[in-house]
N, C-alpha and C positions, 0 to 999 in steps of 0.2 A: 141430236149430237153425233150419233155415226155418222151422217151425210156430210156435217162439219168437217168433220175430221177425214171423210175420203175428200172432199173437196181440197182442203187446204193440205193433202199429202201430193194431191193431183197439183195443184200449181207449184208447190216446189218441187216437186221432182220435174216441173216442166221447167220450172228456174235455174236450178241447177244444169240439168242436159243441153239446154238453150246455151247456156253462158260458157260452157264445158266447148259445144260444138265452136262456138264463136273462140275462144281460146287455140283451140286446136288448129283452126283453118285461118283467124287474121294474128295470132299471136296475141291478145288482146279481148278484153271485152268492156262493155261501160255496165253500170249498176242498174240503169233503164232497160238494158236488154233481158237482164235478170226477168223482170214484172213482164216483160213484154211474152218472155218465155210460159211464163206462168200462166199468164191470160190465155195464151195459144195452146196451150196443151187442155184449159180446162173447156175453151171452145171444140175443143175435137172430141173431149170428154162428152160434155154435152150433146155434140153432134150423133155420139154413138148412142147414147142412151134415147135419146127422142126420135132417132131415126133407125130403127132399128128392120123395119119392113125396108129399107135401102139396100141395094149388094151395096158389097165391099166397095168397089170402082167409084160408086157414086157417093158416097162417105166419102172417099178419099179425096175428090173432087170438090165437094164441099167443104172439108175442111183445110184443103189448097185455097179456096177460097175466103175462108175467115183469116187465115194464115196471112194471106198476101193483102187484105184490107186493114189487119192491125199493124201489121207492117209501116203501112202506107200511112195509117192515123197516126203513129207513133212518129215517124220521120215527120211528117207534116208538122203534128207540134213542136218536137221536138229542135229539128232541123232547119225547118225553113220560119214557123211563128218566134221562137226562142231563140234561134239561130246559135245553138248548140253546137250544132257540125259534128256530130257525133258519125254519121258517115256520110259519102257524096256519092251516087252511082251516075251524075253527069254523065259523064266519059263513057257510061257504058250502054249497048246497043238497045233499043227499043226500051228506054229508063222513062218513070212518068215522074214528073218534076226534080229527077236526081236520088227519091226514096226508096222508089222498087224497080227492079230490072228481071228480064231473064233468067240472068247467068245466077243471081241469089234468090 
């Protein structure tokens, strides 16, 4: 039960913080970004639990990979497949299918 509360707290914290960052940066957000943020922070939390043997920079790199992968997967599903057009980075430098780019 304690782990469920821990994971729920991590998810909620990630959802709230991710949404607030988007609101501060873009002036708006979408509910799916809260879910995305919760998933990302859960993955970061899991990475830190499972890879304690790695140094901080390696865990940061792995977490960055997780976040980018989740962002791409969510973008592909929502924006490309479901045509929701929540965001579009197609005009940004080095974008991948308009869903991720180095700037964001």
